[in-house]
C-alpha angles and dihedrals in degrees: 000000000000092000093054089050089053092050092051089050091053091048092051091049092050091051092047092048090049091051089048092052091051091050090050091051091049092049093048091047091050090048092050091048093050092047089050093051092046092047090048091048092047090050090049091051092047095049104032104028099034114157113212100207127165113196115211116211137171090239128079132300083030100191108067110225098022091201125038131181120203142159125258109270095032124123127230121206122203111206122190119223091185138057090233120107112258115162120181124228134174120247096176135010144096092275137029132241133171119176098197115209115328132178106210116000142342131194140202132191114222114215104162122067118236147083117303121196113191137174142188095257089209093054101020098184084070093092137166137182129212125193110204110197091344140063121267109254112241091228090062093059115101116245090245097052089110099050132247105042122237109288100228122191117259105267096227145345131286120287115284092224113063123232132227127245136005121306116214116200124186108222093197099181100042111126122200130187092234095051129073099205128039124259143079137181118236118204119203125195099221093197089073101008092239127143102249099180145353112213109211100169115163092236091070112101111171094326106210112172138021138203138169120235110178108300093349137085112205120203121194114222102215097196094047145053095249143076119212122225124208136183105261093218103042103022091230118151115256110172148323120252116212101224111155141265116336103348104205116172135014127199127174135188119176108313092344112099117173127186121187115225103204097180093047096047089234148087128244122219110210126211106246091219104042098024088222126124117283097174144354122214130193115247135184110284116292102009109196126154126023143168137195131219119252092263091047095234098113132043132186119209133188118213110203103197095039091047092226148128119215129187116211139201101228096200091059096027088228134134114251095188142336139198134195112241096218138070094229139019123225131210131199126260091272092058094228116164089215091060097050113127138155131227103224096099103201105199104182138013124199140191133210115254091248091053093238099116136033126194142178140189126218115223099203102033093041096227133140120206129191128195140197102227098200092051093037088224138132111244104175140028116184133178098232105175143261115332109349114192126174124026108203125173118225112246092251090050095236097115145025114218114211121182108215100211100193093051101039090234142111120234112211112205127194116232089209102053096018090223131121108271094186143343109222109208133201095049099132143266113302096008107198127152134044133197128169131219142158123265125214092265092059093255126119130254128200113210113208125193126210126207097204103029123071098232145068117237120223118207125196102225095200093054096030091223138109111278095185148300136266113215114228120218118272111282094012095132125160103054103187121129115056132185135171112214117198 
């Protein structure tokens, strides 16, 4: 009897095991089928319902993705993930587009095959590339497409001759865990070349340009509506100044304080006592970098989207004359006059201390133009190199220093011959801003910032050669605005 019971138990277990195996096979089969259907559905969505979306942010690399490959007839949507104004505009390609200012998203249908390079014309290092019907060439990709850039070693040591004063440098792209928006200000003590302080105030939102007004240093927040004011001795935050959309550059001379409002197509005149806005004046589209003569009576201004230099009477806040910085003007495929734009991208205009000559460099077309203000005539046109940025006159008026961003050099131009006297190499990737100051031997230094290299380059102005380098703190990318505070 016990044996029979055992045999029945074994039979029951075998039947149960067989049933379990069948159930397992059914479950696996069902899972495989579901997975196949899901994969097929996902493939169908990816291929047939693909959404070509570029997300625009305030953080590098800004256009996400930087490179996009699509088929002719497909539409690309740019969607902003920021309240800042970021239009998109073609620099290169078989057809034109210019979004103008948009609040949420904007789209464009690409009909013609080719490679399209586009930028935010307000912040033109914000760049993207679209291959329509063809792959994007690797050589077209910006060096910073895979952020962050390569952290190269500093080329050499600090200058042998010490400087004088405190050097303020806007690290526009620096990101910190305790800060919502990018941007810090690094303060160097030039008497021992040490980093004295890093200002990481929450008000800083992509700080772009700096200027001293009395006991204040004002930093423009390029992706915001405000400028930030700091104590020039301590670096302590004092207050925010409501300026307008995308304040770019600030320049002051005596009681004249001018801030360009690139997103508002105007300039703001600040009260020298209260540092609040006294007046706003319309300017040619996309006003960016400007400079005043030594007596403060004249100002030269570059307008990026308009592709123009204008010279102003600062007493009347009126334009004396203006000139387009390009040989031809383009329009989009619809031929609308309202959408006409050029591709030269002038980023800053300057003026000699005596107010006789004005000048401007064009970032995209790589030209440098000089003008006789009295005659309202262009007197020089120079091929200066890839990606010139600021155009800053030396204190004695002999030279104009122009960082050539795409070459990592500085072009030094004579204000007598209006020719390039020398190109100083080994400045840094994305060379950008210039400020002059005395060293302890009585000579003059030019301090040059670099967007994509973690150092400031110091140039001996008498020798026209690099005197040394100041290492920036780790992660302090985006060296742009620069100011020496005495």
